[in-house]
Backbone as CSV, one residue per row, in Angstrom:
resi,resn,N_x,N_y,N_z,CA_x,CA_y,CA_z,C_x,C_y,C_z
1,LYS,98.530,108.159,89.422,99.243,109.283,89.093,100.113,109.873,90.480
2,ILE,99.507,109.511,91.589,100.229,110.173,92.884,101.476,109.557,92.963
3,VAL,101.497,108.000,92.829,102.807,107.447,92.943,103.729,107.916,91.902
4,GLU,103.269,108.257,90.591,104.208,108.777,89.490,104.875,110.066,90.000
5,LEU,104.229,111.074,90.748,104.642,112.049,91.270,105.286,112.074,92.266
6,LYS,105.356,111.096,93.116,106.323,110.678,94.415,107.553,110.230,93.886
7,ASN,107.419,109.379,92.857,108.899,108.812,92.357,109.477,109.844,91.610
8,ALA,108.859,110.625,90.661,109.338,111.669,89.639,110.177,112.764,90.740
9,TYR,109.413,113.021,91.685,110.147,114.052,92.809,110.827,113.666,93.819
10,GLN,111.018,112.181,93.872,111.496,111.434,95.098,111.117,111.993,96.426
11,SER,109.710,112.092,96.584,109.111,112.441,97.724,108.776,111.102,98.623
12,THR,108.052,111.672,99.570,107.474,110.487,100.641,106.028,110.638,100.421
13,LEU,105.470,109.602,100.537,104.096,109.345,100.451,103.319,108.867,101.695
14,LEU,102.392,109.473,102.226,101.731,109.233,103.399,100.063,108.915,102.771
15,LEU,99.504,107.816,103.250,98.153,107.643,102.762,97.326,107.378,104.095
16,ASP,96.366,108.211,104.343,95.466,108.064,105.365,94.247,107.198,105.072
17,GLU,94.277,106.112,105.755,93.291,105.073,105.420,91.892,105.321,106.594
18,ALA,91.661,106.389,107.133,90.931,106.611,108.174,89.463,106.195,107.589
19,HIS,89.295,106.517,106.362,87.715,106.309,105.713,87.838,105.317,104.958
20,SER,88.709,104.473,104.545,88.665,103.449,103.719,89.096,102.202,104.307
21,LEU,89.440,101.872,105.567,89.990,100.975,106.470,88.530,100.249,106.784
22,GLY,88.456,98.906,106.366,86.964,98.214,106.378,86.254,98.413,105.302
23,VAL,86.249,99.165,104.616,85.520,99.620,103.357,85.814,99.070,101.957
24,LEU,87.220,99.453,101.842,87.794,99.275,100.563,88.652,98.212,100.486
25,GLY,88.755,97.565,99.199,89.574,96.394,98.991,88.844,95.121,99.321
26,LYS,89.429,93.899,98.612,88.777,92.569,98.894,88.467,92.193,100.347
27,THR,89.533,92.525,101.108,89.153,92.187,102.504,89.223,93.242,103.592
28,GLY,89.181,94.574,102.965,88.658,95.643,103.929,89.833,96.485,104.355
29,GLU,91.091,96.008,103.715,92.554,96.539,104.168,92.590,97.978,103.505
30,GLY,91.698,98.577,102.778,91.752,99.884,102.515,92.193,100.167,101.099
31,LEU,92.492,101.315,100.805,92.754,101.805,99.440,94.019,101.273,99.078
32,VAL,95.146,100.995,99.839,96.350,100.222,99.403,96.164,98.782,99.052
33,GLU,95.133,98.118,99.531,94.848,96.856,99.074,94.246,96.956,97.759
34,LYS,93.129,97.776,97.589,92.269,97.892,96.451,93.391,98.290,95.519
35,THR,94.079,99.077,95.361,94.774,99.708,94.410,96.213,98.817,94.196
36,GLY,96.505,98.189,95.094,97.757,97.170,95.009,99.235,98.063,95.162
37,MET,99.094,99.217,95.730,99.902,99.963,95.830,100.801,100.009,97.306
38,ILE,100.702,98.834,97.850,101.266,98.822,99.462,102.657,99.087,99.332
39,ASN,103.355,98.633,98.188,104.852,98.876,98.255,105.303,100.314,97.809
40,GLU,104.388,101.010,97.537,104.482,102.450,96.911,104.325,103.504,98.037
41,VAL,103.678,103.163,99.181,103.439,103.969,100.026,104.542,103.852,101.105
42,ASP,104.884,105.046,101.681,105.869,105.172,102.646,105.194,105.192,103.999
43,PHE,104.234,105.646,104.168,103.420,105.618,105.715,101.972,105.379,105.402
44,ILE,101.547,104.602,106.257,99.931,104.421,106.295,99.423,104.978,107.642
45,THR,98.574,105.626,107.920,97.792,106.159,108.973,96.308,105.818,108.860
46,GLY,95.674,105.759,110.119,94.380,105.480,109.969,93.898,105.605,111.536
47,THR,92.593,105.133,111.703,91.968,105.212,113.043,91.256,104.023,113.190
48,PHE,91.205,103.795,114.610,90.447,102.397,114.829,88.883,102.898,115.356
49,SER,88.697,104.104,115.219,87.249,104.707,115.953,86.304,104.563,114.750
50,LYS,86.563,104.310,113.630,85.479,104.317,112.740,85.024,102.918,112.198
51,SER,85.433,102.209,111.395,84.836,100.796,110.948,85.122,99.954,112.002
52,LEU,86.108,100.183,112.840,86.457,99.169,113.931,85.931,99.480,115.433
53,CYS,85.233,100.430,115.444,84.557,100.942,116.463,85.365,100.747,117.734
54,GLY,86.522,101.257,117.807,87.523,101.204,118.830,88.054,102.673,119.085
55,ILE,89.234,102.844,119.751,89.661,104.027,120.162,91.020,104.226,119.648
56,GLY,91.705,105.196,119.258,93.021,105.331,118.840,93.152,105.332,117.308
57,GLY,94.566,105.361,116.910,94.965,105.340,115.785,96.175,104.762,115.331
58,PHE,96.714,104.798,114.124,97.969,104.203,113.907,98.723,104.814,112.770
59,CYS,100.027,104.611,112.653,101.073,104.969,111.779,101.811,103.842,111.549
60,VAL,101.765,103.225,110.597,102.677,101.986,110.147,103.650,102.253,108.980
61,SER,104.839,101.777,108.928,105.798,102.050,107.736,106.983,101.195,108.100
62,ASN,107.626,100.972,106.895,109.061,100.420,106.963,110.045,101.416,106.750
63,HIS,109.712,102.748,106.544,110.670,104.037,106.033,111.537,104.151,107.247
64,PRO,112.712,104.600,107.076,113.657,104.824,108.167,113.139,105.995,108.845
65,GLN,112.536,106.843,108.378,111.997,108.103,109.081,111.020,107.827,110.163
66,LEU,110.458,106.517,110.444,109.482,106.361,111.196,110.073,106.588,112.506
67,VAL,111.185,106.110,112.978,111.962,106.359,114.253,111.895,107.854,114.495
68,GLN,112.255,108.664,113.437,112.395,110.112,113.890,110.898,110.792,114.034
69,LEU,109.920,110.118,113.509,108.672,110.603,113.639,108.240,110.371,115.066
70,ARG,108.704,109.218,115.590,108.294,108.687,117.144,108.894,109.893,118.172
71,TYR,109.924,110.345,117.581,110.662,111.421,118.708,110.356,112.869,118.394
72,ILE,109.580,113.082,117.370,109.028,114.561,117.299,107.765,114.882,117.100
73,SER,106.841,113.739,117.113,105.337,113.797,117.151,104.893,113.909,118.445
74,HIS,104.569,115.213,118.605,103.844,115.359,119.928,102.287,114.546,120.444
75,PRO,101.652,114.345,119.248,100.403,113.499,119.693,100.977,111.871,120.108
76,TYR,102.180,111.623,119.679,102.945,110.301,119.908,103.171,110.255,121.241
77,ILE,104.097,111.397,121.532,104.940,111.604,122.734,103.959,111.638,124.050
78,PHE,102.719,112.603,123.843,102.186,112.946,124.923,100.804,112.066,124.961
79,THR,100.866,110.957,124.484,99.568,110.132,124.515,99.549,109.087,125.524
80,ALA,98.673,108.633,125.945,98.577,107.592,127.153,98.550,106.280,126.158
81,SER,98.918,105.163,126.814,98.677,103.711,126.431,97.365,103.227,126.293
82,PRO,97.049,102.498,125.252,95.567,102.179,125.256,95.335,100.973,126.293
83,SER,94.183,100.944,126.882,94.057,100.026,128.026,94.112,98.729,127.292
84,PRO,94.170,97.336,128.101,93.950,96.078,127.598,92.634,95.662,127.049
85,ALA,91.756,96.298,127.411,90.449,96.161,127.018,90.275,96.837,125.398
86,THR,90.827,97.905,125.251,90.852,98.562,124.079,91.662,97.764,122.995
87,ILE,92.915,97.342,123.339,93.521,96.572,122.501,92.902,95.343,122.119
88,ALA,92.277,94.473,123.160,91.705,93.288,122.769,90.372,93.558,121.923
89,SER,89.565,94.472,122.030,88.672,94.813,121.131,88.975,95.272,119.669
90,THR,90.099,95.942,119.699,90.592,96.517,118.501,91.185,95.183,117.706
91,ARG,91.884,94.158,118.409,92.381,92.828,117.864,91.447,92.143,117.462
92,ALA,90.035,92.041,118.042,88.864,91.178,117.683,88.380,91.723,116.528
93,ALA,88.132,93.086,116.320,87.618,93.629,115.050,88.682,93.477,113.950
94,LEU,89.866,93.660,114.182,90.714,93.378,113.023,90.647,92.011,112.685
95,LYS,90.533,90.991,113.566,90.355,89.463,113.144,89.153,89.392,112.425
96,LEU,87.959,89.931,112.869,86.832,89.940,112.256,86.825,90.360,110.622
97,LEU,87.630,91.643,110.653,87.808,92.160,109.253,88.450,91.278,108.428
98,HIS,89.501,90.562,108.833,90.426,89.727,108.063,89.947,88.488,107.584
99,ASP,88.868,88.206,108.578,88.241,86.788,108.313,87.120,86.992,107.404
100,GLY,86.856,88.234,107.124,85.685,88.661,106.284,84.201,88.955,106.650
101,TYR,84.331,88.827,108.066,83.000,89.312,108.545,82.557,90.695,108.563
102,LEU,83.441,91.566,108.478,82.994,92.966,108.403,82.957,93.555,107.234
């Protein structure tokens, strides 16, 4: 229904996967995997701190406005880069999730 409204009103759809990543979908990739609507969602946000036991979050998109978001998002502009250990632990958790262990 939300995708129908998005298309009817030519809007942009952002899906927050903070509570579904690692839980929903056949491989734990969240609501977009469970519903098969990956091509209908313009922006996907989530966190590494819940099911992946990490630090930080993400916003992924193929939408052209993602570049603009990088320039106007204060949390993005004023944040520090994650440490190598944080990146390594998040990548390891994502691999475990992808391989079906989580």
